[in-house]
C-alpha positions as CSV (number, residue, x, y, z in Angstrom):
1,M,20.7,-10.4,0.0
2,Q,19.6,-10.3,3.6
3,E,16.0,-9.6,4.3
4,K,16.9,-6.7,6.6
5,A,18.5,-4.9,3.6
6,L,15.4,-5.1,1.4
7,K,12.2,-3.1,1.5
8,A,9.1,-3.3,-0.8
9,V,7.8,-0.2,-2.4
10,I,4.7,0.2,-4.2
11,L,4.1,3.3,-6.5
12,A,0.4,4.3,-6.5
13,G,0.9,8.0,-7.1
14,G,-0.2,8.1,-10.6
15,Q,-3.3,9.8,-12.0
16,S,-4.7,6.5,-13.5
17,S,-5.9,8.5,-16.5
18,R,-6.0,5.5,-18.9
19,M,-8.1,3.5,-16.3
20,G,-10.5,6.5,-15.5
21,T,-10.4,5.5,-11.9
22,P,-8.0,4.7,-9.3
23,K,-6.5,1.5,-10.7
24,E,-4.8,0.4,-7.3
25,L,-8.4,0.4,-5.8
26,L,-10.0,-1.9,-8.4
27,R,-11.8,-5.0,-6.8
28,W,-9.5,-8.0,-6.8
29,K,-9.9,-11.3,-5.1
30,D,-10.6,-10.7,-1.4
31,G,-10.0,-6.7,-1.7
32,T,-8.3,-4.6,-4.2
33,I,-5.4,-4.8,-6.4
34,L,-3.3,-2.8,-4.0
35,S,-4.4,-4.7,-0.8
36,E,-3.8,-8.0,-2.4
37,L,-0.2,-6.8,-3.4
38,I,0.3,-5.6,0.1
39,K,-0.7,-8.9,1.3
40,E,1.7,-10.7,-0.8
41,V,4.5,-8.5,0.1
42,R,3.9,-8.8,3.8
43,A,3.6,-12.7,3.5
44,L,7.4,-12.7,2.5
45,G,8.1,-10.9,5.7
46,L,8.9,-7.7,4.0
47,E,8.1,-4.3,5.2
48,C,6.2,-2.2,2.7
49,L,5.9,1.4,1.7
50,V,3.3,2.7,-0.4
51,V,3.8,5.9,-2.3
52,S,0.4,7.5,-2.8
53,N,-0.7,11.2,-3.2
54,T,-4.2,10.2,-1.7
55,P,-3.5,8.4,1.5
56,E,-6.9,9.4,2.8
57,R,-8.4,7.2,0.0
58,L,-6.4,4.3,1.0
59,Q,-7.4,4.5,4.6
60,R,-11.0,4.6,3.5
61,E,-10.5,1.4,1.6
62,G,-9.3,-0.4,4.6
63,I,-5.5,-0.1,4.1
64,E,-4.3,0.4,7.6
65,S,-1.0,2.4,8.3
66,S,-0.2,-0.4,10.8
67,E,0.5,-2.7,8.2
68,V,2.4,-0.3,5.7
69,Q,4.0,3.0,5.5
70,V,2.3,5.5,3.3
71,T,3.9,8.6,2.0
72,P,3.0,11.3,-0.8
73,D,5.6,12.2,-3.4
74,L,8.3,13.8,-1.5
75,V,9.3,16.1,-4.8
76,P,7.1,17.4,-7.4
77,S,5.2,14.4,-9.0
78,A,6.8,13.5,-12.4
79,G,5.8,10.1,-13.0
80,P,7.8,7.1,-12.0
81,V,11.0,9.0,-11.7
82,S,9.6,11.2,-8.8
83,G,8.1,7.9,-7.3
84,I,11.6,6.3,-7.4
85,V,13.3,9.3,-5.7
86,T,10.6,9.5,-3.2
87,A,11.0,5.7,-2.5
88,F,14.9,6.2,-1.9
89,R,14.5,9.4,0.2
90,A,11.7,7.7,2.4
91,T,13.8,4.5,3.1
92,E,17.0,3.3,4.5
93,E,17.3,-0.1,3.1
94,D,20.2,-1.0,0.4
95,V,17.8,-2.5,-2.0
96,L,14.1,-1.8,-2.9
97,L,11.6,-4.1,-4.6
98,L,9.9,-1.6,-6.5
99,L,6.5,-2.6,-7.8
100,S,3.8,-0.5,-9.7
101,C,0.2,-0.8,-8.2
102,D,-1.3,-2.3,-11.1
103,L,0.2,-5.8,-11.0
104,P,-2.9,-8.2,-10.1
105,F,-0.9,-11.5,-10.6
106,M,2.4,-10.4,-8.8
107,D,2.4,-12.8,-5.7
108,R,4.9,-13.9,-3.1
109,G,6.1,-16.6,-5.2
110,Q,7.1,-14.5,-8.1
111,M,8.7,-11.8,-5.8
112,E,10.8,-14.6,-4.2
113,K,11.9,-15.8,-7.5
114,L,13.1,-12.4,-8.6
115,I,14.9,-11.7,-5.3
116,Q,16.7,-15.2,-5.6
117,F,17.6,-14.4,-9.2
118,A,19.1,-11.2,-8.0
119,N,21.1,-13.0,-5.3
120,G,23.0,-14.7,-8.2
121,W,24.7,-11.4,-9.5
122,K,27.5,-9.5,-7.7
123,D,27.6,-6.3,-9.5
124,W,24.1,-4.7,-10.5
125,D,22.2,-1.7,-10.1
126,V,18.8,-2.9,-11.3
127,V,17.4,-6.3,-11.6
128,A,14.2,-5.9,-13.8
129,V,11.6,-8.4,-14.9
130,K,11.4,-9.2,-18.6
131,Q,8.5,-10.9,-20.4
132,N,7.2,-11.4,-23.8
133,G,10.2,-9.1,-25.1
134,R,9.2,-6.3,-22.7
135,L,11.2,-4.8,-19.9
136,H,9.1,-4.0,-16.8
137,P,11.1,-1.3,-14.7
138,L,8.4,-0.9,-12.1
139,C,8.7,-4.7,-11.4
140,A,12.2,-4.8,-10.3
141,L,15.1,-4.4,-7.6
142,Y,16.9,-1.2,-7.3
143,H,20.0,-0.7,-5.6
144,R,20.5,2.4,-3.3
145,R,23.6,3.4,-5.3
146,T,21.4,4.4,-8.1
147,Q,19.8,7.0,-6.1
148,P,22.1,9.9,-7.4
149,M,21.3,9.1,-10.9
150,W,17.5,9.3,-10.2
151,E,18.0,12.5,-8.3
152,Q,20.0,13.8,-11.2
153,A,17.3,12.7,-13.8
154,L,14.6,14.6,-11.7
155,L,16.7,17.7,-11.4
156,E,17.3,17.8,-15.2
157,G,13.6,17.1,-15.9
158,Q,14.4,13.9,-17.5
159,Y,11.3,11.9,-16.6
160,R,11.9,8.9,-19.0
161,V,12.6,5.8,-17.0
162,M,14.5,4.2,-19.8
163,H,16.9,7.2,-20.1
164,T,18.3,6.7,-16.7
165,L,18.1,2.7,-16.9
166,D,20.4,3.0,-20.1
167,R,23.0,4.4,-17.8
168,L,22.9,1.6,-15.1
169,R,23.9,-1.8,-15.0
170,V,20.6,-3.7,-15.6
171,H,20.1,-7.4,-15.5
172,T,16.9,-8.7,-16.7
173,T,15.4,-12.0,-15.8
174,P,15.0,-14.9,-18.2
175,E,11.7,-14.9,-20.2
176,D,10.7,-18.1,-18.2
177,L,11.7,-17.3,-14.7
178,L,8.3,-16.0,-13.7
179,D,4.8,-17.3,-14.6
180,E,3.6,-15.8,-17.8
181,W,1.1,-13.4,-16.2
182,A,3.4,-12.2,-13.3
183,A,4.2,-8.7,-14.8
184,F,0.9,-8.1,-16.5
185,N,-0.2,-4.6,-16.1
186,A,-3.9,-3.7,-15.7
187,N,-3.8,0.0,-17.0
188,T,-6.9,0.3,-18.9
189,P,-10.5,-1.1,-18.4
190,E,-9.8,-3.6,-21.2
191,E,-6.8,-4.9,-19.6
192,Y,-8.4,-5.1,-16.1
193,Q,-11.4,-7.2,-17.8
194,T,-8.6,-9.5,-19.2
195,A,-7.2,-9.9,-15.8
196,L,-10.6,-10.8,-14.3
197,T,-11.3,-13.2,-17.0
198,W,-7.9,-14.9,-16.7
199,E,-8.4,-15.1,-13.0
200,K,-11.8,-16.8,-13.4
201,K,-10.3,-19.3,-15.7
202,R,-7.4,-20.1,-13.3
203,K,-9.8,-20.7,-10.6
204,R,-11.9,-23.0,-12.6
205,E,-8.7,-25.0,-13.7
206,D,-7.5,-25.1,-10.0
207,G,-10.8,-26.1,-8.5
């Protein structure tokens, strides 16, 4: 997979209703979860698109348009499906590295492992991370040939991501391909605190 055919897309258009505050802007390391995720994407040399319905809020947080492209949902917001459709409509690359905005431990090393794993497959529509028996459809590579299926799902009001994935050729990563926390989602205050605690523990062990 050539880098010029690959672009990273971070979905940050949700309401963060379970968190109670924009989860992508929670403090993390030297910035926010979103800014650190962008930093890791850019460290791989990948261009990055952020799908956000509050671009002005990102700008206030110091996320500059010079380092990323920002777009609101280009279709009526309908969860991840509208985000995926927007991602395809706003890009031209053959493959999208699709990431949710609540992945505090996803770094350049994990992304590179996922990309290299996908390179081992010839016929695939989606290559998704699987950890602890759980599929992570918003930590995955999507081929452009799947765009019509997502457009159809949106048109039919079928907003369950798994409904469309069940109709596609999906390859999942081996359970041990990535670090055990790579696909951890910080969706709730409790999960955010868990992430902070684990990060402090990792720092102590490394330092």
